[in-house]
C-alpha positions in Angstrom: 18.0 -11.7 51.5 20.4 -14.6 50.8 23.3 -14.2 53.2 25.7 -16.0 50.9 25.0 -13.6 48.1 25.6 -10.6 50.5 28.9 -12.1 51.7 30.1 -12.6 48.1 29.0 -9.1 47.1 30.9 -7.5 50.0 34.1 -9.3 49.0 33.8 -8.1 45.4 33.1 -4.6 46.5 36.1 -4.6 48.9 38.3 -6.0 46.1 37.2 -3.3 43.6 37.6 -0.5 46.2 41.2 -1.7 46.9 42.2 -2.2 43.3 39.8 -0.2 41.1 40.6 -2.1 37.9 38.6 -3.3 34.9 39.0 -7.0 35.9 37.2 -6.4 39.2 34.4 -4.5 37.3 34.1 -7.5 35.0 33.7 -9.9 38.0 31.0 -7.6 39.3 29.1 -7.7 36.0 29.2 -11.4 36.0 28.1 -11.6 39.6 25.0 -9.5 38.8 23.6 -12.5 37.0 23.1 -14.2 40.4 20.7 -11.4 41.4 18.6 -12.4 38.4 18.9 -16.1 38.9 17.9 -15.8 42.6 15.1 -13.3 41.7 16.5 -10.6 43.9 14.6 -7.3 43.4 16.5 -4.1 42.6 15.6 -2.5 46.0 17.1 -5.6 47.7 20.3 -5.2 45.7 20.6 -1.7 47.1 20.0 -3.1 50.6 22.8 -5.6 50.0 25.1 -2.8 48.9 24.2 -0.7 51.9 25.0 -3.6 54.3 28.3 -4.3 52.5 29.3 -0.7 52.5 28.6 -0.3 56.2 30.9 -3.3 56.9 33.6 -2.1 54.6 33.5 1.5 55.9 32.2 1.3 59.5 32.9 5.0 60.1 30.8 6.1 57.2 28.6 9.1 58.2 25.1 8.0 59.2 23.6 10.6 56.8 25.2 8.8 53.8 23.5 5.6 55.0 20.1 7.4 55.1 20.5 8.2 51.4 20.4 4.5 50.6 17.0 4.2 52.4 15.8 7.0 50.2 17.1 5.1 47.1 15.5 1.9 48.2 12.1 3.5 48.4 12.6 5.0 44.9 13.6 1.7 43.5 10.6 -0.1 45.0 8.2 2.3 43.1 10.5 2.3 40.0 10.3 -1.5 39.9 6.4 -1.4 40.1 6.3 1.2 37.3 8.8 -0.8 35.2 6.8 -4.0 35.5 3.6 -2.1 34.6 5.4 -0.6 31.6 6.7 -3.9 30.4 3.2 -5.4 30.7 1.8 -2.6 28.5 4.5 -3.2 26.0 3.7 -6.9 25.8 0.1 -6.1 25.3 0.9 -3.6 22.6 3.1 -6.2 20.9 0.3 -8.7 21.0 -2.2 -6.2 19.6 0.3 -5.2 16.9 0.7 -8.9 15.9 -3.1 -9.3 15.7 -3.3 -6.1 13.5 -0.5 -7.4 11.3 -2.4 -10.7 10.8 -5.7 -8.8 10.2 -4.0 -6.5 7.6 -2.7 -9.6 5.7 -6.2 -11.1 5.8 -7.7 -7.9 4.6 -5.2 -7.7 1.7 -6.1 -11.3 0.7 -9.9 -10.9 1.0 -10.2 -7.5 -0.6 -7.9 -8.0 -3.6 -9.4 -6.9 -6.9 -8.4 -7.2 -10.5 -8.4 -4.3 -12.9 -10.5 -4.9 -16.0 -8.4 -5.0 -19.2 -10.0 -4.3 -22.5 -9.5 -2.0 -25.5 -10.7 1.5 -25.3 -10.2 2.4 -21.7 -7.0 2.7 -19.6 -7.5 2.2 -15.9 -5.0 3.0 -13.1 -5.3 3.3 -9.4 -3.3 3.4 -6.2 -4.6 2.9 -2.6 -2.3 3.3 0.4 -3.4 3.0 4.0 -2.2 5.7 6.5 -1.7 2.8 9.0 -1.8 -1.0 8.8 -5.5 -1.3 8.1 -7.0 0.4 5.1 -10.3 2.3 5.5 -10.6 2.8 1.8 -11.9 0.0 -0.5 -11.6 -0.4 -4.3 -13.6 -3.0 -6.1 -13.5 -3.6 -9.9 -16.3 -5.4 -11.7 -16.0 -6.6 -15.3 -19.5 -7.5 -16.5 -18.3 -8.5 -20.0 -15.7 -7.4 -22.6 -17.3 -4.0 -23.0 -18.2 -2.9 -19.5 -15.9 -2.0 -16.6 -17.3 -0.9 -13.3 -15.6 0.3 -10.1 -16.7 0.9 -6.5 -14.8 3.3 -4.3 -15.7 3.3 -0.6 -14.4 5.2 2.4 -15.1 4.2 6.0 -15.1 7.1 8.4 -13.0 5.3 10.9 -9.7 3.4 11.3 -8.4 0.0 12.3 -10.1 -3.3 12.6 -13.7 -1.9 12.7 -13.1 -0.2 9.4 -11.7 -3.4 7.9 -14.8 -5.3 9.0 -17.0 -2.7 7.3 -14.9 -3.3 4.1 -15.8 -7.0 4.4 -19.5 -6.1 4.4 -19.1 -4.1 1.3 -17.1 -6.9 -0.4 -19.9 -9.3 0.5 -22.4 -6.9 -1.1 -20.3 -6.5 -4.2 -19.8 -10.2 -4.6 -23.6 -10.7 -4.4 -24.0 -8.6 -7.6 -23.2 -11.5 -9.9 -26.1 -11.7 -12.4 -27.8 -8.7 -10.9 -28.6 -5.3 -12.5 -25.3 -3.5 -12.1 -26.5 0.0 -12.8 -24.9 2.4 -10.3 -28.1 3.3 -8.5 -29.1 -0.3 -8.1 -25.6 -1.3 -6.9 -25.7 1.4 -4.2 -29.2 0.4 -3.2 -28.2 -3.3 -2.7 -25.0 -2.5 -0.8 -26.8 0.1 1.3 -29.4 -2.5 2.5 -26.6 -4.9 3.4 -24.6 -2.3 5.3 -27.7 -0.9 7.1 -28.4 -4.4 8.6 -24.8 -5.4 9.3 -22.8 -2.3 10.4 -22.9 -0.5 13.7 -24.7 2.9 13.7 -21.5 4.6 14.7 -19.8 3.7 11.4 -20.4 5.8 8.3 -19.4 4.8 4.8 -19.3 6.9 1.7 -19.2 5.2 -1.7 -18.9 6.2 -5.4 -19.8 3.7 -8.1 -19.1 4.2 -11.8 -19.7 2.1 -14.8 -18.0 2.5 -18.2 -19.6 1.1 -21.3 -17.1 0.9 -24.2 -19.9 0.4 -26.8 -21.1 3.9 -26.6 -18.2 5.5 -24.4 -20.7 6.3 -21.6 -19.8 6.6 -18.0 -22.8 6.3 -15.6 -22.3 6.9 -11.9 -24.0 7.3 -8.5 -22.8 8.4 -5.1 -23.5 7.7 -1.5 -22.2 10.9 0.1 -18.8 10.4 -1.5 -16.3 13.0 -2.8 -17.4 14.1 -6.3 -15.3 12.6 -9.1 -13.7 14.9 -11.7 -13.9 14.6 -15.4 -11.2 16.1 -17.6 -12.4 17.2 -21.1 -9.5 17.1 -23.5 -11.4 19.4 -26.0 -11.9 22.1 -23.3 -8.7 21.5 -21.3 -10.5 21.7 -18.0 -12.3 19.8 -15.2 -15.9 19.4 -14.2 -17.3 17.7 -11.1 -19.3 14.6 -11.3 -21.7 15.0 -8.4 -24.8 13.0 -7.6 -27.2 13.1 -4.6 -27.4 10.2 -2.2 -27.1 9.5 1.5 -24.1 7.7 3.1 -24.4 3.9 3.3 -26.2 2.4 6.3 -28.1 5.6 7.4 -31.5 4.2 6.4 -32.7 1.2 4.4 -34.6 2.9 1.7 -32.6 5.5 -0.3 -33.2 6.8 -3.8 -29.7 7.2 -5.3 -29.4 9.6 -8.2 -27.8 8.2 -11.3 -26.1 10.4 -13.9 -24.2 9.7 -17.1 -21.5 11.4 -19.2 -20.0 10.6 -22.6 -16.2 10.3 -22.9 -14.1 11.4 -25.9 -10.6 10.3 -26.7 -8.2 11.9 -24.2 -10.9 12.5 -21.5 -10.4 10.9 -18.2 -12.3 10.5 -14.9 -10.6 10.9 -11.5 -12.2 9.2 -8.5 -10.8 9.9 -5.0 -11.3 9.6 -1.3 -10.9 12.5 1.1 -7.4 11.3 1.8 -6.5 13.0 -1.5 -8.8 16.0 -1.5 -8.1 16.9 2.1 -4.3 16.6 2.2 -3.0 18.6 5.1 0.5 20.1 5.2 2.3 22.1 7.9 0.5 25.3 6.7 -3.0 23.8 6.3 -5.1 22.0 3.8 -4.2 22.1 0.2 -6.3 23.9 -2.4 -8.3 21.7 -4.8 -6.6 23.6 -7.6 -3.3 22.0 -6.8 -4.7 18.5 -7.6 -6.0 19.8 -10.9 -2.7 21.4 -11.8 -0.9 18.2 -11.1 -3.4 16.3 -13.2 -3.0 18.8 -16.1 0.8 18.3 -16.0 0.5 14.6 -16.7 -2.7 14.5 -18.7 -1.0 12.9 -21.7 0.5 10.0 -19.6 -1.1 6.6 -18.9 -3.8 6.2 -16.3 -1.5 4.5 -13.9 1.3 7.1 -14.3 -1.3 9.9 -13.6 -2.4 8.1 -10.4 1.2 7.5 -9.3 2.3 11.1 -9.9 -0.6 12.6 -7.9 0.2 10.2 -5.0 4.0 11.0 -5.1 3.5 14.7 -5.3 1.0 14.8 -2.4 3.0 12.4 -0.3 6.0 14.7 -0.6 3.9 17.7 0.6 3.1 15.7 3.7 6.7 15.0 4.4 6.2 11.4 3.2 3.8 10.6 6.0 0.2 9.9 5.1 -2.3 11.4 7.6 -5.3 9.6 6.0 -5.9 6.6 3.7 -5.1 7.6 0.2 -7.0 6.3 -2.9 -7.2 7.6 -6.4 -8.6 5.8 -9.5 -8.3 7.0 -13.1 -10.5 5.9 -16.1 -8.9 7.3 -19.3 -10.6 7.1 -22.7 -8.1 5.9 -25.3 -9.9 5.1 -28.5 -13.2 3.8 -29.8 -13.8 0.1 -30.3 -13.3 -1.1 -33.9 
């Protein structure tokens, strides 16, 4: 313990006790910097104070002095806990910085462009519950008449989920020039995922393909949430379900492919479970709620429909997403001329 520091501290303490004014407190605050500069630990500061107090008040009861010994022991353990806490905070900050960089890389790598051609209106919204998104949307525009979309959902969060998304993107990018029928696409992506992704990661995927020449929408599913089709002529919804295992479970899977015809005003809704399994304070929402929201805005654009569903369900969750949220709308506008 530096004697000079102890001597100066005693003088400041004596001065404050005699005067008890703001100026003396200010001098004390400024003097505290010396403790930091000389790397004096908090428990040593208390020891300096105890020694100074004993000299200023030599008749102070011995029991009062014992209380400082108690405080010194507390400060020793407090200092250790504080250093450990600060170390954890630094590590968390480093991890957060890495996640922020990874999220930016993910946004760059997984960007996709919505196909734009006459006859079909496409809208979508995808929002991660945290920094990294476990949902993935990929649009493929084969030609001026065909628009395809892949919607995947990794059953996990964070960087491992983002790496799985990269594998799916790799699989989708490899489809150039390949047969892009839904069942073939899922077969190709499944083989890539099965070889590249850890067994503990499970991925569901829905793939749909709209052909404007005959207004057909063909689709296949790898254990994904069924899409919905709204029939304007009937004013109701039907599920678009197809059999197929999750991606990566086994290399050889026979994915079922089905097809429906779209009429003007019909639209298809593709979602992840972050939409269908929204949870509020009272429990999970009923599927009928999503359908009722869709019916309210069925006459609006595809993007407006997607935005409305997102905003309504976000409000029900007190504006805090509990899971990654993705919804895609394919709406039939008119026939090609």
